[in-house]
N, C-alpha and C positions, 0 to 999 in steps of 0.2 A: 236085850239080854247080852251079857258079856261073853265074848268068844275068847276062850283061854289059849287058843292056838298061837304059839310064838312065831309061826311062819307068816301070819297075816301082815304084820308091819313090814317084813322083808318084801313081801309081794307088792305092797303099796309103794315101797321105795323103788323096787325094780320097775314098776309101771311108770312112776314119775320120771325115773332116769331114762327109760326108753323113750318116753314122750319128749323129754327135753332133748335127747339125742336126735330124734327124728326132726324136731323143729329146728334145731341148730344146723343139722345137715342141709335141710331145705333152704334155710336162710343163706348159708355159706354157698350152696350151689347157685342160688339166684344172684347173689352178689358177685361170685366169681364169673358167672356167665356175662353179666353186664360189664364187669371190669375187663374181662378177656375180649369181649366183643368190641369195646370202645376203640382201641387203637388199630385194630385190624380191618375195620370196615370201610375206611376211606370216606367216612361221613364228613360233613362240613365242620372243620375244626374251629373256625371263627364263631359259628353259631353256638357250638358246644361250649367254647370258652366263655362266651357272653352269658349263656344260660347258667353255667357253673358259677360264674361270678355273682349272678343274681341269687343263687342258692346260698353262697357263702356270706353275702352281705345282708341277707334277710329280706331282700326286696321282692322275692317271689311270693306266690300265694300259698306256699306249702312249707311244711317243716323241712329242715335241712336234709335229713336222710331221704325223705320222699322225693324232694326236689332233685337231689343228685342222682337218685335211681332213675327218675323220669328223664333227666337230661341225657344220661348214658343210654337209656333205651331209645330215645329219639335219635341220638347220633347213630346208633346201630341200625335202626330202621331206615334212616336217611342213606346210609351207606349201601343198603340193600335196594334202594330205590322205592321203598314202601312208604315213605313219609311225603305226603303231598300237601300243597296249599289248597284248602277247600274251595277257594274262589267265592266271589260275592253271591252267586246264585245259590250255592250250597249253604252259605251262612244264613241267607234269607229263608231258605227252606227249613233249616234247623230252628230258626226263631219262630216260624209259624207252627212247627210241631209242638212247641211248648204249650200251645193253646188247645191242642186236640182233645185233651181229657176233660175239658170244661163243657158244661151244658151249653147248648146253642145260644141261649140268651146272653151268656157271658163271653162267648167265644169272639164275637165281633169286637167287643171292647178290648179284649186281650190282644187280638191281632192288630188293632190300632196302636196299642202301646208298643208292641214289638216293632211296628213300622215307624216309631218315633213320635207319635202323638203324646201329648201330655208332658209331664215333667219326670225327670229321672234324677236319682241321687244315690250315692254310695258306690262302692266298687266291689269286685269279687274278693279282694283282699280284706275288705271290711265285713265280709260275710254275705254279700249279695247286693244286687242293684234293685232299688225300689223304684218301680214305675207306677205313676198315678195319672189317671184321667178323671175328670169330674163331669158329671152329667147333672144339670140343674133341671128339676121338674117343678111344675107348679100344680097346685091343687085346684 
């Protein structure tokens, strides 16, 4: 049924404007936080410049805006001493965690692939790394 109230369209416009204002302020706040944090943190400038260059030339795995935001955030965290290299043991543990959700019958094959068995192709930039092992069975 048609609502003849002339205030309804104004209400919708106000709601949209308010929503856009809130989103805009949130984005501005996040961007200014990263930008303000960058130079004041004492983070590794050489690493930041290298990551920023990868963002600008398109060789990162992300779109430019996300890449620049992540590079700035990493620089900030490095300056606070919160960005650490996970080390080989942590990387291995992370690889094994990828298999945890699988049924036990499939988990051992997954763990073998994560440990380098089989063949791998692709890159994260291409959308993922395809790992394959083959098991030959006879009837």
